[in-house]
N, C-alpha and C positions, 0 to 999 in steps of 0.2 A: 881111495881114489888118487891117482897120480895127477900131477898138474897137467899133463898132457891129455889125460882122459877127460879131465874136467873142462880143459878148453875145447876139446873136440865135442863134448856133450853140449857145450854152450854155443858153439858154432852151429851145431845141427838144429838148434832151436831158433836161429835168427829170423827165418820166414815167419813162424808162429809169433815171435815176439813183435815183430814188425806190425803184423795184423792186428795184435792186440794193442800195440801203441797207437795205431791208426784208429782204432775204435775209441780209444781214451781221448784222443786229441782232435780227431776229425780233420786233420791237416797233415799232409805228406812230410813237409820239412820239420814240424814240431814232432812228428812220429819218428823221424830219423834221429833227431836230437835226443829224444826220450830213450830210443833203442840204445844210442851210443852211450848215454848216461848209465843206463842199466847195466850195459855190458862192462863198463869200467867198474862200476860199484861191485858187481858180482865178482869180478877178478879181484879186486881189492879186499874182498871179504870171503875168500875162498875158504879160509880156516873156520868160518862160522857155519858152513854147510855140513850137516850130519850125514854120513853114509846111511843107506837104507831108507832114506826119506824121498819123497817126490821131488826130484830135481827141477822139473818144469814148473810145478807148483810154487816152489821157493823163488824161482827166478821171477816168475809172474807177479808174485807177492812183492818182490823187491821193485818191480817196474811200477805196480800200483802205488806202492808208497811213495816213491820218487814223484810220481804224477800228482798225488794228492799234497805232498809237501810243496811242490812247485806251485800248485794252484793256490794253496793258501797264502803262500808268500807273494804271489801276484795279487790277491785280493787286498791282503794288507797294505801293500805299496800303493795300490790304485784307489784305495778308499780314503786316503788322507787328503783333506783340503787344507791348503795353507791359509791360516787366519788372515794373512796380509794380502792374499791375492785378490785381483780384481774379479769377482764372481760374475760379473755382467760379460766378461770376455772369455770366460772358461769354455773350451770347446764342448764339454760334455752337455751343457745346456742347450746347445745348437742342436743336438740330435735326441734329446730327451723325450720329445713328443709333447712337451708342454708348450703352451701358446706363447709364454713370455719367458725371459730369463728368470724372473722371480718363480715362476711355476706356481702350482697350488699346494706343493708339498716342500717343506724344508729339507733339502737333501742331507744336511748334516744331522738332522734328527733322525731320518731313515737309517743313515749308517750307523748311528749310535745305537738305534734299536736293533739292528741287525748283528752288530758286535756284542751286544748284551745277550744274545742267545747262547745257550750251552753249546759246546762243540758238537755234541751228538745231534743237535738240531741245525746248527749253522751250516755245517758241511753239506748234508744233503740238501738243505734249501738253496744254498749258493749254487750247487751244481744243477739243481732243478731250474733256477732262474737263468742259469747260463745255457740251457737248452738240452741237458741231458734227460733221457727218459728214465723212468723208475727202474726199469730192468738194467740199464747201464749203471745207474747209481748203486743198485744192489750188488752188482758184480764188482765195481770198483771198490766198495766199502766191505765187501764180504758179509753182507747182513741180508736177511729176508726181505723180499719186496714188500711185504706187509709192514715191516718195521719202517722202511724208507718212506711208505706213504703216510704212515702215522706220524713220524717225525716232521715230515713237511707240512701235514695238516695243522699239527700243534704250532709248529713255527708260524704258520700263516695266521692262526688264531691270535697268538701272542702278539704278533706285529700289527694286526688290525686293531686289536684292543689298546695296545700302546700308542698307536698312531691315529686313534680315531678322531681327534681334535683337529688333525691335518688334512681331512678329506675335503675336497671341494663341494660346494652345495649345488 
């Protein structure tokens, strides 16, 4: 496939890609950013595409992987609490649903427990907690919905068992 044919095929998918990006991000601006990142990545990696394979599937897989990588990067950067920070004035406590800044559960312990999960369980669990539905997670991760449900269930059980001493009475 020539470079011009490749670019033409990619441009013809822009509407489909934007719809898929909107499904992943649930935000128009983020979807546009994801579409742009995907388009650039696909153009940069044109040599990795094999003729006689599903072009649309390949491009959508690139988009899904960019989304998952960006999501994981965001989780890592937002789950770190500075040990020297004044925890009574951290904004996250103001909107956490707890009655006091101390809360009933030690947030550091929760983050440590979640980070301790295997990647197979951590990613679907994090997506589910972020509001994604089982079928959306299944599509994003390209695994059966039953596997998604099972991994989330097992992650919940492990977290409940590990954090049982932190529940309020």
